Backbone as JSON Lines, residues from 0, in Angstrom:
{"i":0,"aa":"M","n":[0.82,-1.18,0.0],"ca":[0.0,0.0,0.0],"c":[0.86,1.25,0.0]}
{"i":1,"aa":"A","n":[0.52,2.19,-0.85],"ca":[1.25,3.45,-0.9],"c":[0.71,4.39,0.18]}
{"i":2,"aa":"R","n":[1.6,5.14,0.8],"ca":[1.22,6.09,1.84],"c":[1.1,7.48,1.22]}
{"i":3,"aa":"H","n":[0.01,8.15,1.54],"ca":[-0.21,9.5,1.02],"c":[-0.46,10.46,2.17]}
{"i":4,"aa":"V","n":[0.07,11.64,2.06],"ca":[-0.22,12.71,3.0],"c":[-0.74,13.88,2.17]}
{"i":5,"aa":"L","n":[-1.89,14.4,2.56],"ca":[-2.46,15.52,1.83],"c":[-1.75,16.8,2.26]}
{"i":6,"aa":"S","n":[-0.58,17.01,1.74],"ca":[0.29,18.12,2.14],"c":[-0.3,19.47,1.75]}
{"i":7,"aa":"K","n":[-0.24,20.39,2.7],"ca":[-0.75,21.74,2.47],"c":[0.03,22.44,1.35]}
{"i":8,"aa":"D","n":[1.32,22.14,1.25],"ca":[2.16,22.81,0.26],"c":[1.8,22.43,-1.17]}
{"i":9,"aa":"K","n":[1.18,21.29,-1.36],"ca":[0.87,20.82,-2.71],"c":[-0.34,21.52,-3.32]}
{"i":10,"aa":"Y","n":[-1.19,22.1,-2.48],"ca":[-2.45,22.67,-2.94],"c":[-2.54,24.16,-2.61]}
{"i":11,"aa":"E","n":[-3.2,24.9,-3.48],"ca":[-3.42,26.33,-3.23],"c":[-4.52,26.55,-2.2]}
{"i":12,"aa":"Y","n":[-5.5,25.64,-2.18],"ca":[-6.64,25.78,-1.28],"c":[-6.76,24.55,-0.39]}
{"i":13,"aa":"D","n":[-7.26,24.77,0.8],"ca":[-7.55,23.65,1.69],"c":[-8.86,22.97,1.32]}
{"i":14,"aa":"V","n":[-9.81,23.77,0.83],"ca":[-11.13,23.22,0.55],"c":[-11.82,24.0,-0.56]}
{"i":15,"aa":"F","n":[-12.54,23.24,-1.4],"ca":[-13.41,23.81,-2.42],"c":[-14.84,23.67,-1.92]}
{"i":16,"aa":"L","n":[-15.6,24.75,-1.92],"ca":[-16.96,24.72,-1.4],"c":[-17.96,24.7,-2.56]}
{"i":17,"aa":"S","n":[-18.63,23.56,-2.73],"ca":[-19.61,23.38,-3.8],"c":[-21.02,23.51,-3.21]}
{"i":18,"aa":"H","n":[-21.84,24.33,-3.84],"ca":[-23.18,24.6,-3.31],"c":[-24.08,25.14,-4.41]}
{"i":19,"aa":"A","n":[-25.38,25.03,-4.19],"ca":[-26.36,25.67,-5.07],"c":[-26.52,27.12,-4.6]}
{"i":20,"aa":"S","n":[-26.8,28.01,-5.52],"ca":[-26.94,29.42,-5.15],"c":[-28.05,29.64,-4.12]}
{"i":21,"aa":"E","n":[-29.07,28.79,-4.13],"ca":[-30.18,28.91,-3.17],"c":[-29.72,28.65,-1.74]}
{"i":22,"aa":"D","n":[-28.59,27.98,-1.57],"ca":[-28.07,27.65,-0.24],"c":[-26.94,28.57,0.2]}
{"i":23,"aa":"K","n":[-26.67,29.59,-0.6],"ca":[-25.54,30.48,-0.31],"c":[-25.73,31.26,0.99]}
{"i":24,"aa":"D","n":[-26.89,31.87,1.18],"ca":[-27.1,32.71,2.35],"c":[-27.17,31.92,3.65]}
{"i":25,"aa":"D","n":[-27.87,30.78,3.62],"ca":[-28.08,29.99,4.84],"c":[-26.84,29.21,5.28]}
{"i":26,"aa":"V","n":[-26.1,28.68,4.31],"ca":[-25.02,27.76,4.66],"c":[-23.67,28.14,4.04]}
{"i":27,"aa":"A","n":[-23.61,28.26,2.73],"ca":[-22.32,28.36,2.04],"c":[-21.5,29.58,2.46]}
{"i":28,"aa":"R","n":[-22.08,30.77,2.39],"ca":[-21.31,31.97,2.74],"c":[-20.89,31.98,4.22]}
{"i":29,"aa":"P","n":[-21.83,31.71,5.16],"ca":[-21.38,31.69,6.56],"c":[-20.3,30.64,6.81]}
{"i":30,"aa":"L","n":[-20.41,29.48,6.19],"ca":[-19.41,28.43,6.36],"c":[-18.06,28.86,5.8]}
{"i":31,"aa":"A","n":[-18.07,29.42,4.59],"ca":[-16.83,29.89,3.97],"c":[-16.14,30.94,4.84]}
{"i":32,"aa":"L","n":[-16.91,31.86,5.37],"ca":[-16.33,32.92,6.21],"c":[-15.77,32.36,7.52]}
{"i":33,"aa":"L","n":[-16.5,31.43,8.14],"ca":[-16.02,30.82,9.38],"c":[-14.72,30.05,9.15]}
{"i":34,"aa":"L","n":[-14.65,29.3,8.07],"ca":[-13.43,28.53,7.78],"c":[-12.27,29.47,7.47]}
{"i":35,"aa":"Q","n":[-12.56,30.53,6.73],"ca":[-11.53,31.51,6.4],"c":[-11.02,32.21,7.66]}
{"i":36,"aa":"E","n":[-11.93,32.53,8.58],"ca":[-11.54,33.17,9.85],"c":[-10.59,32.28,10.65]}
{"i":37,"aa":"R","n":[-10.73,30.97,10.48],"ca":[-9.87,30.02,11.2],"c":[-8.53,29.81,10.48]}
{"i":38,"aa":"G","n":[-8.35,30.48,9.36],"ca":[-7.08,30.41,8.65],"c":[-7.04,29.42,7.51]}
{"i":39,"aa":"L","n":[-8.17,28.8,7.18],"ca":[-8.18,27.87,6.04],"c":[-8.27,28.65,4.74]}
{"i":40,"aa":"R","n":[-7.68,28.08,3.71],"ca":[-7.72,28.66,2.37],"c":[-8.93,28.04,1.66]}
{"i":41,"aa":"V","n":[-9.97,28.84,1.49],"ca":[-11.26,28.36,0.98],"c":[-11.49,28.87,-0.44]}
{"i":42,"aa":"W","n":[-11.77,27.93,-1.37],"ca":[-12.22,28.34,-2.7],"c":[-13.73,28.43,-2.61]}
{"i":43,"aa":"F","n":[-14.21,29.66,-2.69],"ca":[-15.65,29.97,-2.64],"c":[-15.9,30.97,-3.74]}
{"i":44,"aa":"D","n":[-16.93,30.77,-4.51],"ca":[-17.15,31.59,-5.71],"c":[-17.06,33.09,-5.45]}
{"i":45,"aa":"E","n":[-17.63,33.56,-4.36],"ca":[-17.59,35.0,-4.07],"c":[-16.19,35.5,-3.75]}
{"i":46,"aa":"F","n":[-15.31,34.61,-3.31],"ca":[-13.92,35.0,-3.01],"c":[-13.06,35.0,-4.27]}
{"i":47,"aa":"E","n":[-13.43,34.17,-5.25],"ca":[-12.51,33.88,-6.36],"c":[-12.95,34.39,-7.73]}
{"i":48,"aa":"L","n":[-14.23,34.45,-8.0],"ca":[-14.69,34.8,-9.36],"c":[-14.74,36.31,-9.55]}
{"i":49,"aa":"R","n":[-14.25,36.75,-10.7],"ca":[-14.24,38.17,-11.06],"c":[-14.87,38.34,-12.44]}
{"i":50,"aa":"I","n":[-15.33,39.52,-12.71],"ca":[-15.95,39.82,-14.0],"c":[-15.01,39.43,-15.14]}
{"i":51,"aa":"G","n":[-15.55,38.75,-16.12],"ca":[-14.76,38.34,-17.28],"c":[-14.09,36.99,-17.14]}
{"i":52,"aa":"D","n":[-14.13,36.39,-15.95],"ca":[-13.5,35.08,-15.75],"c":[-14.19,34.01,-16.58]}
{"i":53,"aa":"N","n":[-13.44,33.03,-17.02],"ca":[-13.99,31.85,-17.66],"c":[-14.46,30.94,-16.53]}
{"i":54,"aa":"L","n":[-15.77,30.8,-16.38],"ca":[-16.35,30.09,-15.25],"c":[-15.87,28.64,-15.16]}
{"i":55,"aa":"T","n":[-15.92,27.92,-16.26],"ca":[-15.51,26.52,-16.26],"c":[-14.04,26.39,-15.86]}
{"i":56,"aa":"A","n":[-13.19,27.2,-16.44],"ca":[-11.76,27.13,-16.14],"c":[-11.49,27.46,-14.67]}
{"i":57,"aa":"K","n":[-12.14,28.48,-14.14],"ca":[-11.93,28.86,-12.74],"c":[-12.43,27.77,-11.79]}
{"i":58,"aa":"L","n":[-13.59,27.19,-12.09],"ca":[-14.12,26.13,-11.23],"c":[-13.21,24.91,-11.23]}
{"i":59,"aa":"M","n":[-12.79,24.49,-12.42],"ca":[-11.93,23.3,-12.51],"c":[-10.57,23.55,-11.85]}
{"i":60,"aa":"A","n":[-10.02,24.73,-12.03],"ca":[-8.75,25.05,-11.38],"c":[-8.93,25.05,-9.87]}
{"i":61,"aa":"G","n":[-10.03,25.62,-9.39],"ca":[-10.29,25.64,-7.96],"c":[-10.42,24.25,-7.37]}
{"i":62,"aa":"I","n":[-11.14,23.39,-8.04],"ca":[-11.31,22.01,-7.57],"c":[-9.97,21.29,-7.58]}
{"i":63,"aa":"N","n":[-9.25,21.38,-8.67],"ca":[-7.98,20.67,-8.79],"c":[-6.88,21.21,-7.89]}
{"i":64,"aa":"E","n":[-7.01,22.46,-7.47],"ca":[-6.02,23.07,-6.58],"c":[-6.44,23.01,-5.12]}
{"i":65,"aa":"S","n":[-7.49,22.23,-4.82],"ca":[-7.97,22.07,-3.45],"c":[-7.71,20.65,-2.96]}
{"i":66,"aa":"R","n":[-7.37,20.52,-1.69],"ca":[-7.09,19.18,-1.18],"c":[-8.3,18.49,-0.58]}
{"i":67,"aa":"S","n":[-9.44,19.17,-0.57],"ca":[-10.68,18.56,-0.11],"c":[-11.87,19.33,-0.68]}
{"i":68,"aa":"G","n":[-13.05,18.76,-0.52],"ca":[-14.24,19.4,-1.04],"c":[-15.38,19.35,-0.04]}
{"i":69,"aa":"I","n":[-16.08,20.46,0.08],"ca":[-17.31,20.52,0.88],"c":[-18.46,20.5,-0.1]}
{"i":70,"aa":"L","n":[-19.43,19.63,0.16],"ca":[-20.62,19.53,-0.68],"c":[-21.84,19.91,0.15]}
{"i":71,"aa":"V","n":[-22.44,21.05,-0.13],"ca":[-23.67,21.44,0.55],"c":[-24.81,20.81,-0.25]}
{"i":72,"aa":"L","n":[-25.23,19.63,0.19],"ca":[-26.21,18.84,-0.55],"c":[-27.63,19.24,-0.17]}
{"i":73,"aa":"S","n":[-28.42,19.55,-1.18],"ca":[-29.82,19.93,-0.99],"c":[-30.58,19.53,-2.24]}
{"i":74,"aa":"N","n":[-31.87,19.65,-2.2],"ca":[-32.64,19.37,-3.42],"c":[-32.24,20.33,-4.54]}
{"i":75,"aa":"D","n":[-31.93,21.57,-4.19],"ca":[-31.47,22.53,-5.2],"c":[-30.12,22.12,-5.78]}
{"i":76,"aa":"F","n":[-29.23,21.6,-4.95],"ca":[-27.91,21.16,-5.4],"c":[-28.06,20.1,-6.49]}
{"i":77,"aa":"F","n":[-28.93,19.12,-6.25],"ca":[-29.08,18.01,-7.19],"c":[-29.83,18.4,-8.46]}
{"i":78,"aa":"G","n":[-30.38,19.59,-8.51],"ca":[-31.13,20.0,-9.69],"c":[-30.35,20.88,-10.65]}
{"i":79,"aa":"K","n":[-29.05,21.03,-10.45],"ca":[-28.26,21.96,-11.27],"c":[-27.12,21.26,-12.02]}
{"i":80,"aa":"N","n":[-26.88,21.71,-13.23],"ca":[-25.79,21.14,-14.02],"c":[-24.42,21.48,-13.45]}
{"i":81,"aa":"W","n":[-24.22,22.73,-12.97],"ca":[-22.92,23.13,-12.46],"c":[-22.52,22.31,-11.25]}
{"i":82,"aa":"T","n":[-23.46,22.16,-10.31],"ca":[-23.13,21.4,-9.1],"c":[-22.9,19.93,-9.43]}
{"i":83,"aa":"E","n":[-23.62,19.41,-10.4],"ca":[-23.41,18.02,-10.84],"c":[-21.99,17.86,-11.41]}
{"i":84,"aa":"H","n":[-21.55,18.82,-12.18],"ca":[-20.2,18.79,-12.75],"c":[-19.15,18.87,-11.63]}
{"i":85,"aa":"E","n":[-19.36,19.77,-10.68],"ca":[-18.43,19.88,-9.56],"c":[-18.4,18.58,-8.76]}
{"i":86,"aa":"L","n":[-19.57,18.02,-8.5],"ca":[-19.67,16.77,-7.75],"c":[-18.93,15.64,-8.45]}
{"i":87,"aa":"N","n":[-19.13,15.5,-9.76],"ca":[-18.44,14.45,-10.51],"c":[-16.93,14.58,-10.4]}
{"i":88,"aa":"T","n":[-16.43,15.81,-10.53],"ca":[-15.0,16.05,-10.46],"c":[-14.46,15.79,-9.06]}
{"i":89,"aa":"L","n":[-15.17,16.25,-8.04],"ca":[-14.73,16.04,-6.66],"c":[-14.75,14.55,-6.29]}
{"i":90,"aa":"E","n":[-15.77,13.83,-6.73],"ca":[-15.82,12.39,-6.45],"c":[-14.67,11.66,-7.15]}
{"i":91,"aa":"N","n":[-14.36,12.09,-8.36],"ca":[-13.23,11.49,-9.07],"c":[-11.93,11.7,-8.31]}
{"i":92,"aa":"L","n":[-11.71,12.89,-7.8],"ca":[-10.5,13.18,-7.03],"c":[-10.48,12.4,-5.72]}
{"i":93,"aa":"A","n":[-11.63,12.18,-5.13],"ca":[-11.7,11.39,-3.91],"c":[-11.25,9.95,-4.16]}
{"i":94,"aa":"V","n":[-11.6,9.42,-5.33],"ca":[-11.25,8.05,-5.68],"c":[-9.8,7.96,-6.16]}
{"i":95,"aa":"T","n":[-9.39,8.87,-7.03],"ca":[-8.08,8.74,-7.66],"c":[-6.94,9.37,-6.87]}
{"i":96,"aa":"Q","n":[-7.25,10.38,-6.04],"ca":[-6.17,11.08,-5.33],"c":[-6.41,11.21,-3.83]}
{"i":97,"aa":"N","n":[-7.37,10.44,-3.33],"ca":[-7.65,10.4,-1.89],"c":[-8.09,11.73,-1.29]}
{"i":98,"aa":"H","n":[-8.69,12.59,-2.09],"ca":[-9.23,13.83,-1.53],"c":[-10.38,13.49,-0.6]}
{"i":99,"aa":"V","n":[-10.54,14.27,0.44],"ca":[-11.6,14.05,1.4],"c":[-12.8,14.91,1.02]}
{"i":100,"aa":"L","n":[-13.99,14.31,1.11],"ca":[-15.23,15.03,0.85],"c":[-15.99,15.21,2.16]}
{"i":101,"aa":"F","n":[-16.49,16.41,2.37],"ca":[-17.28,16.73,3.56],"c":[-18.71,17.02,3.12]}
{"i":102,"aa":"P","n":[-19.61,16.04,3.21],"ca":[-20.99,16.29,2.83],"c":[-21.78,16.95,3.95]}
{"i":103,"aa":"I","n":[-22.52,17.96,3.58],"ca":[-23.42,18.65,4.5],"c":[-24.82,18.54,3.91]}
{"i":104,"aa":"W","n":[-25.73,17.99,4.67],"ca":[-27.11,17.86,4.2],"c":[-27.89,19.09,4.67]}
{"i":105,"aa":"H","n":[-28.48,19.79,3.72],"ca":[-29.25,20.99,4.03],"c":[-30.67,20.83,3.49]}
{"i":106,"aa":"K","n":[-31.61,20.7,4.42],"ca":[-33.02,20.53,4.06],"c":[-33.22,19.31,3.16]}
{"i":107,"aa":"I","n":[-32.49,18.24,3.47],"ca":[-32.58,17.01,2.68],"c":[-32.31,15.84,3.62]}
{"i":108,"aa":"S","n":[-32.96,14.72,3.37],"ca":[-32.79,13.54,4.21],"c":[-31.79,12.57,3.59]}
{"i":109,"aa":"K","n":[-31.36,11.61,4.39],"ca":[-30.45,10.59,3.89],"c":[-31.1,9.81,2.74]}
{"i":110,"aa":"G","n":[-32.38,9.51,2.85],"ca":[-33.09,8.81,1.79],"c":[-33.12,9.6,0.49]}
{"i":111,"aa":"E","n":[-33.3,10.92,0.61],"ca":[-33.3,11.77,-0.59],"c":[-31.91,11.83,-1.21]}
{"i":112,"aa":"V","n":[-30.88,11.89,-0.37],"ca":[-29.51,11.89,-0.88],"c":[-29.25,10.56,-1.59]}
{"i":113,"aa":"R","n":[-29.64,9.46,-0.95],"ca":[-29.44,8.13,-1.54],"c":[-30.16,8.02,-2.89]}
{"i":114,"aa":"A","n":[-31.34,8.56,-2.99],"ca":[-32.1,8.5,-4.25],"c":[-31.41,9.29,-5.36]}
{"i":115,"aa":"Q","n":[-30.72,10.36,-4.99],"ca":[-30.03,11.2,-5.97],"c":[-28.65,10.65,-6.33]}
{"i":116,"aa":"R","n":[-27.92,10.2,-5.31],"ca":[-26.53,9.74,-5.5],"c":[-26.19,8.8,-4.36]}
{"i":117,"aa":"A","n":[-26.38,7.51,-4.57],"ca":[-26.21,6.51,-3.51],"c":[-24.83,6.57,-2.87]}
{"i":118,"aa":"S","n":[-23.8,6.86,-3.63],"ca":[-22.44,6.89,-3.08],"c":[-22.29,7.96,-1.99]}
{"i":119,"aa":"L","n":[-23.04,9.04,-2.09],"ca":[-22.93,10.11,-1.1],"c":[-23.62,9.74,0.21]}
{"i":120,"aa":"A","n":[-24.62,8.9,0.15],"ca":[-25.32,8.49,1.37],"c":[-24.44,7.6,2.23]}
{"i":121,"aa":"N","n":[-23.37,7.06,1.66],"ca":[-22.45,6.21,2.39],"c":[-21.37,7.0,3.13]}
{"i":122,"aa":"L","n":[-21.25,8.29,2.82],"ca":[-20.26,9.13,3.5],"c":[-20.86,9.71,4.78]}
{"i":123,"aa":"F","n":[-20.07,9.7,5.85],"ca":[-20.54,10.31,7.1],"c":[-20.74,11.8,6.85]}
{"i":124,"aa":"A","n":[-21.91,12.3,7.18],"ca":[-22.26,13.68,6.88],"c":[-22.73,14.4,8.14]}
{"i":125,"aa":"R","n":[-22.84,15.71,8.02],"ca":[-23.49,16.54,9.03],"c":[-24.71,17.16,8.38]}
{"i":126,"aa":"S","n":[-25.72,17.39,9.18],"ca":[-26.95,17.99,8.69],"c":[-27.19,19.32,9.38]}
{"i":127,"aa":"T","n":[-27.66,20.29,8.61],"ca":[-27.99,21.59,9.21],"c":[-29.25,21.49,10.06]}
{"i":128,"aa":"A","n":[-29.94,20.35,10.0],"ca":[-31.1,20.14,10.87],"c":[-30.67,19.79,12.29]}
{"i":129,"aa":"T","n":[-29.46,19.25,12.45],"ca":[-28.99,18.82,13.77],"c":[-27.74,19.55,14.25]}
{"i":130,"aa":"H","n":[-27.05,20.25,13.36],"ca":[-25.82,20.96,13.71],"c":[-25.86,22.38,13.15]}
{"i":131,"aa":"T","n":[-25.31,23.32,13.89],"ca":[-25.22,24.69,13.39],"c":[-24.08,24.78,12.37]}
{"i":132,"aa":"V","n":[-24.09,25.81,11.58],"ca":[-23.0,26.04,10.63],"c":[-21.69,26.21,11.4]}
{"i":133,"aa":"Q","n":[-21.75,26.85,12.55],"ca":[-20.56,27.03,13.39],"c":[-19.99,25.67,13.83]}
{"i":134,"aa":"E","n":[-20.85,24.76,14.27],"ca":[-20.4,23.43,14.69],"c":[-19.79,22.66,13.52]}
{"i":135,"aa":"I","n":[-20.42,22.78,12.36],"ca":[-19.91,22.1,11.17],"c":[-18.56,22.68,10.77]}
{"i":136,"aa":"A","n":[-18.44,24.0,10.81],"ca":[-17.16,24.65,10.49],"c":[-16.07,24.2,11.45]}
{"i":137,"aa":"N","n":[-16.38,24.1,12.73],"ca":[-15.4,23.66,13.72],"c":[-14.91,22.25,13.4]}
{"i":138,"aa":"E","n":[-15.83,21.36,13.06],"ca":[-15.44,19.97,12.79],"c":[-14.61,19.87,11.51]}
{"i":139,"aa":"I","n":[-15.02,20.58,10.47],"ca":[-14.25,20.56,9.22],"c":[-12.85,21.12,9.47]}
{"i":140,"aa":"Y","n":[-12.76,22.21,10.22],"ca":[-11.46,22.79,10.54],"c":[-10.56,21.79,11.25]}
{"i":141,"aa":"E","n":[-11.11,21.08,12.24],"ca":[-10.33,20.08,12.98],"c":[-9.79,18.99,12.06]}
{"i":142,"aa":"V","n":[-10.64,18.51,11.15],"ca":[-10.21,17.46,10.24],"c":[-9.13,17.98,9.29]}
{"i":143,"aa":"I","n":[-9.37,19.12,8.67],"ca":[-8.4,19.67,7.72],"c":[-7.08,20.02,8.41]}
{"i":144,"aa":"S","n":[-7.15,20.51,9.63],"ca":[-5.93,20.86,10.36],"c":[-5.04,19.65,10.58]}
{"i":145,"aa":"G","n":[-5.61,18.47,10.6],"ca":[-4.83,17.27,10.8],"c":[-4.33,16.62,9.53]}
{"i":146,"aa":"F","n":[-4.65,17.17,8.36],"ca":[-4.26,16.55,7.1],"c":[-2.76,16.36,6.95]}
{"i":147,"aa":"D","n":[-1.95,17.31,7.37],"ca":[-0.52,17.22,7.13],"c":[0.11,16.04,7.87]}
{"i":148,"aa":"V","n":[-0.55,15.54,8.88],"ca":[-0.03,14.39,9.61],"c":[-0.91,13.15,9.44]}
{"i":149,"aa":"L","n":[-1.95,13.29,8.67],"ca":[-2.9,12.19,8.48],"c":[-2.38,11.26,7.39]}
{"i":150,"aa":"D","n":[-2.2,10.02,7.7],"ca":[-1.8,9.02,6.7],"c":[-3.05,8.48,6.02]}
{"i":151,"aa":"I","n":[-3.05,8.53,4.72],"ca":[-4.16,8.01,3.94],"c":[-3.62,6.93,3.03]}
{"i":152,"aa":"Y","n":[-4.25,5.78,3.06],"ca":[-3.78,4.64,2.28],"c":[-4.71,4.35,1.13]}
{"i":153,"aa":"E","n":[-4.13,3.92,0.02],"ca":[-4.95,3.52,-1.1],"c":[-4.91,2.01,-1.24]}
């Protein structure tokens, strides 16, 4: 088995935050700001996109330059082409390069997640129905802070 460490030096961002625009105010923006306040390097559309940017190129660069991904899963998330594209790319990196995915369920049940994407229902998640955004940010920060010493095996 090969040993991998998700080294901070290898990536420009600690986390890529994927979300539907409908979930931006309730979850995505507050989460991005909390993680950034803790010193994490967060790829969040409002932090990174500028007028005239090539959206596809910026999104793909952000995902590929991040060592993990946050997925704010909701019914709105599963109904969009952009989030589906981000999800496919993040899942591929999780399989091929051991990137960690942090699923957050927002106004959606495990059964609904399973119906949309069975593989995501198998990942341990947090729900905004049972945890505050602050609690979720704290837990994600703790996990990401340990990446440099975390051994991941393939």
